[in-house]
C-alpha positions as CSV (number, residue, x, y, z in Angstrom):
1,M,-26.0,-79.3,72.7
2,Q,-28.1,-76.2,72.5
3,K,-25.0,-74.0,72.9
4,S,-23.2,-75.8,70.1
5,R,-26.3,-75.4,67.8
6,A,-26.4,-71.7,68.6
7,I,-22.7,-71.4,67.7
8,N,-23.2,-73.3,64.5
9,S,-26.2,-71.2,63.5
10,V,-24.2,-68.0,64.0
11,L,-21.3,-69.4,62.1
12,G,-23.5,-70.6,59.3
13,S,-25.2,-67.2,59.0
14,R,-21.8,-65.5,58.7
15,A,-20.6,-68.1,56.3
16,F,-23.5,-67.5,53.9
17,A,-23.8,-63.8,54.4
18,P,-22.9,-61.7,51.4
19,A,-19.4,-60.2,51.4
20,P,-19.2,-56.5,52.2
21,R,-19.0,-54.3,49.1
22,V,-15.7,-52.5,48.7
23,Q,-16.0,-49.0,47.2
24,F,-13.0,-47.4,45.4
25,Q,-13.1,-43.6,45.1
26,V,-11.8,-42.4,41.8
27,Q,-9.3,-39.6,42.4
28,R,-8.5,-37.0,39.9
29,R,-4.9,-37.1,38.9
30,F,-3.0,-34.1,37.8
31,L,-0.9,-35.6,35.1
32,Q,2.6,-34.4,34.5
33,D,4.9,-35.2,31.6
34,V,8.4,-34.4,30.6
35,A,8.6,-33.0,27.1
36,I,11.9,-32.8,25.2
37,T,12.2,-29.6,23.2
38,R,13.7,-29.2,19.7
39,T,17.1,-28.4,21.2
40,G,17.0,-31.4,23.6
41,K,16.1,-29.5,26.8
42,P,13.5,-31.3,29.1
43,I,10.5,-29.3,30.2
44,L,8.0,-30.4,32.8
45,K,4.6,-29.9,31.3
46,V,1.5,-29.8,33.4
47,Q,-2.2,-29.3,32.9
48,G,-1.8,-25.6,33.5
49,G,-3.6,-23.1,35.7
50,R,-2.7,-20.0,37.7
51,S,-1.1,-21.9,40.6
52,S,0.5,-24.7,38.7
53,L,4.2,-25.3,38.8
54,G,5.7,-26.3,35.6
55,G,5.7,-25.4,31.9
56,H,8.1,-23.0,30.1
57,N,10.5,-20.4,31.3
58,V,9.8,-17.5,29.0
59,T,11.5,-14.1,28.6
60,V,9.4,-11.3,27.2
61,F,11.3,-8.2,26.0
62,G,9.0,-5.2,25.6
63,A,6.5,-6.6,28.0
64,T,5.7,-3.2,29.5
65,G,4.2,-2.1,26.2
66,F,0.7,-2.4,24.8
67,L,0.9,-5.9,23.5
68,G,3.2,-7.2,26.3
69,R,0.5,-7.3,29.0
70,Y,-1.6,-9.7,27.0
71,I,1.1,-12.3,26.3
72,V,2.4,-12.1,29.9
73,H,-1.1,-12.7,31.3
74,K,-1.6,-15.7,28.9
75,L,1.7,-17.3,29.9
76,A,1.8,-16.5,33.6
77,S,-1.8,-17.6,34.2
78,Q,-1.0,-21.1,32.9
79,G,2.0,-21.8,35.2
80,C,4.9,-20.5,33.0
81,T,7.6,-18.6,34.7
82,V,7.8,-15.2,32.8
83,V,10.9,-13.1,33.0
84,V,10.2,-9.4,32.3
85,P,13.2,-7.2,31.5
86,Y,12.3,-3.6,32.2
87,R,13.9,-0.1,32.0
88,E,11.6,2.0,34.2
89,E,10.4,0.9,37.6
90,M,6.9,2.4,37.3
91,T,6.1,0.8,33.9
92,K,6.1,-2.8,35.2
93,R,3.8,-2.7,38.2
94,H,0.6,-3.8,36.4
95,L,2.3,-7.0,35.3
96,K,2.8,-8.4,38.8
97,P,-0.7,-9.7,39.4
98,T,-1.0,-11.3,36.0
99,G,0.4,-14.5,37.5
100,D,0.7,-16.3,40.8
101,L,3.4,-15.4,43.4
102,G,6.8,-16.0,41.8
103,R,5.5,-16.6,38.3
104,V,6.5,-13.1,37.0
105,V,10.1,-12.2,37.6
106,F,11.5,-8.7,36.9
107,I,15.0,-8.0,35.9
108,E,16.4,-4.6,35.0
109,Y,18.2,-4.3,31.6
110,D,19.5,-1.9,29.1
111,L,19.0,-2.6,25.4
112,R,22.6,-1.4,24.7
113,N,24.0,-3.6,27.4
114,T,24.7,-7.1,26.1
115,Q,25.4,-8.6,29.5
116,S,22.0,-7.5,30.9
117,I,20.3,-9.1,27.9
118,E,22.1,-12.4,28.4
119,E,21.2,-12.4,32.1
120,A,17.5,-12.1,31.1
121,V,17.5,-15.1,28.7
122,R,20.1,-17.5,30.1
123,H,17.6,-19.6,32.1
124,S,14.7,-19.5,29.6
125,D,13.7,-21.9,26.9
126,A,11.7,-19.4,24.9
127,V,12.1,-15.6,24.2
128,Y,9.7,-13.1,22.8
129,N,11.0,-9.8,21.4
130,L,8.2,-7.2,21.5
131,V,10.5,-4.2,21.6
132,G,9.5,-1.5,19.2
133,R,9.1,2.3,19.0
134,Q,6.4,4.1,16.9
135,Y,8.5,7.3,17.0
136,P,12.2,8.2,17.6
137,T,13.3,9.7,20.9
138,K,16.3,11.6,22.0
139,N,17.9,8.5,23.4
140,F,16.9,5.9,20.8
141,S,16.5,6.0,17.0
142,Y,14.6,3.5,15.0
143,T,17.8,1.7,14.1
144,D,18.9,1.6,17.7
145,V,15.7,-0.2,18.7
146,H,14.6,-2.3,15.7
147,V,18.0,-3.3,14.3
148,D,20.7,-3.1,16.9
149,G,18.5,-4.1,19.8
150,T,17.1,-7.1,17.8
151,E,20.7,-8.1,16.9
152,R,21.8,-8.2,20.6
153,I,18.7,-10.2,21.6
154,A,19.1,-12.7,18.8
155,E,22.8,-13.2,19.6
156,A,22.0,-13.9,23.2
157,V,19.3,-16.4,22.1
158,A,21.8,-18.1,19.8
159,K,24.5,-18.1,22.5
160,Y,22.4,-20.0,25.0
161,D,20.8,-22.2,22.4
162,I,17.2,-21.1,23.4
163,D,14.6,-23.4,22.0
164,R,12.2,-20.8,20.6
165,F,12.6,-17.2,19.5
166,I,9.5,-15.3,18.5
167,H,10.2,-11.8,17.0
168,V,7.3,-9.4,16.7
169,S,7.8,-7.1,13.7
170,S,5.2,-4.9,12.0
171,Y,2.9,-5.0,9.0
172,N,4.5,-3.6,5.8
173,A,7.9,-4.4,7.2
174,A,10.3,-4.0,4.2
175,K,13.9,-2.7,3.9
176,D,13.0,-0.6,0.8
177,S,10.0,1.2,2.4
178,V,10.0,5.0,2.3
179,S,9.0,4.9,6.0
180,E,11.9,4.6,8.3
181,Y,9.8,2.6,10.8
182,F,8.8,0.0,8.2
183,S,12.3,-0.1,6.8
184,T,14.1,-0.7,10.1
185,K,11.4,-3.3,11.0
186,G,12.2,-5.2,7.8
187,W,15.9,-4.8,8.5
188,G,15.4,-6.2,11.9
189,E,13.7,-9.3,10.5
190,E,16.6,-10.0,8.3
191,V,19.1,-9.6,11.1
192,A,17.1,-12.0,13.4
193,R,16.8,-14.7,10.7
194,N,20.6,-14.4,9.8
195,I,21.6,-14.9,13.4
196,Y,18.9,-17.4,14.4
197,P,17.4,-19.1,11.3
198,E,14.5,-20.7,13.2
199,T,13.1,-17.3,14.3
200,T,9.3,-17.0,14.2
201,I,8.4,-13.6,12.7
202,V,5.1,-12.1,13.5
203,R,3.7,-9.0,11.7
204,P,0.6,-7.7,13.5
205,A,-1.7,-5.1,11.9
206,P,-2.6,-1.9,13.8
207,M,-4.0,-3.2,17.1
208,F,-7.0,-2.0,19.1
209,G,-7.7,-2.6,22.8
210,F,-7.9,-0.8,26.1
211,E,-4.6,1.0,25.8
212,D,-4.3,1.3,22.0
213,N,-3.1,4.1,19.8
214,L,-6.0,3.7,17.4
215,L,-9.5,4.0,19.0
216,H,-8.4,6.1,22.0
217,K,-6.4,8.4,19.7
218,L,-9.4,9.0,17.5
219,A,-11.7,9.5,20.5
220,G,-9.4,12.0,22.2
221,V,-9.6,15.8,21.7
222,T,-5.8,16.2,21.0
223,N,-5.9,14.3,17.7
224,L,-6.5,17.3,15.6
225,F,-4.1,17.5,12.7
226,T,-3.9,14.7,10.1
227,S,-2.8,14.3,6.5
228,N,-3.9,12.4,3.4
229,H,-7.5,13.0,4.5
230,M,-7.2,9.8,6.7
231,Q,-7.4,7.6,3.6
232,E,-4.8,5.0,4.6
233,R,-6.3,1.5,4.7
234,F,-5.5,-1.5,6.9
235,W,-7.0,-4.5,8.7
236,P,-7.2,-3.6,12.4
237,V,-6.7,-6.5,14.7
238,H,-7.8,-7.2,18.3
239,A,-4.8,-7.2,20.7
240,I,-6.2,-10.1,22.7
241,D,-6.3,-12.2,19.5
242,V,-2.6,-11.4,18.8
243,G,-1.7,-12.4,22.4
244,A,-3.6,-15.7,21.9
245,G,-1.7,-16.3,18.7
246,L,1.7,-15.6,20.3
247,E,0.8,-18.1,23.0
248,R,-0.1,-20.9,20.6
249,M,3.2,-20.4,18.7
250,L,5.1,-21.3,21.9
251,H,3.4,-24.7,22.1
252,D,3.5,-25.4,18.4
253,D,7.0,-26.3,17.1
254,T,5.8,-26.3,13.5
255,T,5.7,-22.5,13.7
256,A,9.5,-22.2,14.1
257,G,11.1,-20.5,11.1
258,Q,7.7,-19.3,9.8
259,T,6.3,-15.9,9.1
260,F,2.9,-14.9,10.3
261,E,0.8,-11.9,9.4
262,L,-2.0,-11.3,11.9
263,Y,-4.7,-9.0,10.8
264,G,-8.5,-8.5,11.3
265,P,-11.3,-9.8,9.1
266,K,-12.3,-6.4,7.6
267,N,-10.4,-3.6,5.8
268,Y,-11.0,0.0,7.0
269,S,-9.7,3.4,6.2
270,M,-8.8,5.6,9.1
271,A,-11.7,7.9,8.1
272,E,-14.1,5.0,8.4
273,I,-12.8,4.1,11.8
274,A,-13.2,7.7,12.9
275,Q,-16.8,7.6,11.9
276,L,-17.3,4.5,13.9
277,V,-15.7,6.2,16.9
278,D,-17.8,9.4,16.6
279,R,-21.0,7.4,16.3
280,E,-20.1,5.3,19.4
281,I,-19.1,8.2,21.7
282,I,-21.9,10.4,20.3
283,K,-19.6,13.3,19.6
284,H,-18.0,14.8,16.5
285,R,-14.2,15.0,16.6
286,R,-12.8,17.5,14.2
287,H,-9.8,16.6,12.1
288,L,-7.9,19.3,10.2
289,N,-6.2,18.0,7.1
290,V,-2.7,19.6,6.6
291,P,-0.7,19.0,3.4
292,K,2.2,16.6,3.8
293,F,4.9,19.2,2.8
294,L,3.8,21.3,5.8
295,L,2.8,18.8,8.4
296,K,5.9,16.5,8.1
297,P,8.6,19.1,8.9
298,A,6.3,20.5,11.7
299,A,5.9,17.0,13.2
300,Y,9.7,16.5,13.0
301,W,10.4,19.6,15.1
302,I,7.5,18.9,17.5
303,N,8.9,15.5,18.2
304,K,12.4,16.8,18.5
305,L,11.7,19.7,20.9
306,L,9.0,18.4,23.1
307,W,9.6,15.8,25.8
308,W,6.1,14.2,25.4
309,H,4.9,12.6,22.2
310,I,2.4,14.3,19.9
311,M,3.5,13.2,16.4
312,S,6.6,12.5,14.4
313,A,7.6,13.0,10.8
314,D,7.5,9.2,10.1
315,E,4.0,8.9,11.4
316,V,2.9,11.4,8.8
317,E,4.7,9.5,6.1
318,R,2.9,6.3,7.2
319,E,-0.5,7.9,6.6
320,Y,0.2,7.6,2.9
321,I,1.0,3.8,3.0
322,D,-1.7,1.2,2.9
323,Q,-1.3,-2.2,4.5
324,K,-0.1,-4.8,2.1
325,I,-0.7,-8.5,2.7
326,D,2.1,-11.1,2.1
327,P,0.3,-14.0,0.4
328,T,3.1,-16.4,1.4
329,A,2.8,-15.6,5.2
330,K,0.6,-17.6,7.5
331,T,-2.4,-16.1,9.3
332,F,-4.8,-16.6,12.2
333,A,-6.3,-19.5,10.3
334,D,-3.1,-21.5,10.6
335,L,-3.3,-21.1,14.4
336,G,-7.0,-22.0,14.7
337,I,-8.1,-18.5,15.7
338,E,-10.9,-16.5,14.4
339,P,-10.1,-12.8,14.9
340,A,-12.7,-10.4,16.2
341,E,-14.2,-7.6,14.1
342,L,-13.6,-4.0,15.1
343,S,-17.1,-2.7,15.0
344,N,-18.3,-5.3,17.5
345,L,-16.0,-4.0,20.2
346,T,-16.0,-0.2,19.8
347,F,-18.6,0.2,22.5
348,H,-16.6,-2.0,24.9
349,Y,-13.5,0.3,24.6
350,L,-15.0,3.7,24.0
351,K,-18.0,3.9,26.4
352,A,-15.9,6.1,28.9
353,Y,-15.7,8.8,26.2
354,R,-19.5,9.4,26.3
355,S,-20.9,12.3,28.2
356,S,-23.1,11.6,31.2
357,S,-26.2,12.4,29.2
358,Y,-25.6,9.4,26.8
359,Y,-23.6,7.1,29.0
360,D,-26.5,4.6,29.5
361,L,-27.5,4.3,25.9
362,P,-26.9,1.0,24.2
363,P,-24.1,0.4,21.6
364,A,-24.5,2.2,18.3
365,T,-25.0,-1.1,16.5
366,E,-27.9,-1.9,18.8
367,Q,-29.4,1.5,18.1
368,E,-29.2,0.8,14.4
369,K,-31.1,-2.5,14.8
370,R,-33.8,-0.7,16.7
371,E,-34.1,1.9,14.0
372,E,-34.4,-0.8,11.4
373,R,-37.3,-2.4,13.2
374,K,-39.3,0.8,13.0
375,Y,-39.4,0.6,9.2
376,I,-40.2,-3.1,8.8
377,H,-43.5,-3.4,6.8
378,V,-45.7,-6.5,6.6
379,L,-46.2,-7.6,3.0
380,D,-49.6,-8.7,1.7
381,D,-48.5,-12.2,0.8
382,Q,-47.1,-12.9,4.3
């Protein structure tokens, strides 16, 4: 009897004991989705990240140049597979660590070889054309690069029905321009649109950054001769902002067939930028003004005879052409980007040009603020 009561008491306590609480651990899911592009090609889209596997296959022509490294880094670091066609082995090395292992793929090509261009784009769903030349060389003229090269790339894009084609042109691109550079850039835009009507055309203003041809050129000692008293005016733009804009165009199908002009928030003359540079590096760079009728032919022969670049005749011609804004083109505002202002970043890019005596001084803008504080007076009514 006592044994049975003990058993019943134990069973009773278990019967009325509260049920154990079951805890469910919420696991983070890395969502994936299959997106259908405008041409009907499926693309596996992921949340992104350097080691993610998915996203677009993108070919970037001209990736070894100044702007190319920024867009390759943007795309490769989010999981896209980036194909980089190159001409010279030593010019592509810095692009390898911009993405995870296998994200950046290199393929040798020749801008005059149609087969090599087709091999570079046949597996991609988006193509960027950043190929451009600020001066003619012994092997390539402006027409060879900006017109014939663009035509071959656009034909390859149309042949394999690539979903997106983004063509980077230049500010002031117009077929009727007196500058051969601007003229062939405008001609290249027309060729790209005729072959592939949904081409996205991008016209960046003169760009500044770590490897630019603007701030570093003015800070160097070799930039001695100039023309037009450095009075050409334009809206300089940060190269990182242009790279961010190119990335957003890839993911926004509404940008297809549109024209974008990407420029900075403030208009400068070259002389004003030179003053900013001199103030930041705490040095005075001398610039000798030479009349156009003397400097232009001299620049032509210098560019033709020397095997390293100093100046060209068309660069002298461009010093007399101010940047013109196309009111019908879209801008950074349509991409949701606020561009950076040049004067806020001159210290960041030019500090290395200071001598050791002034290297630790604050930026010039900060020095101005400190000087202003010295002359603040307290009014009687305060």
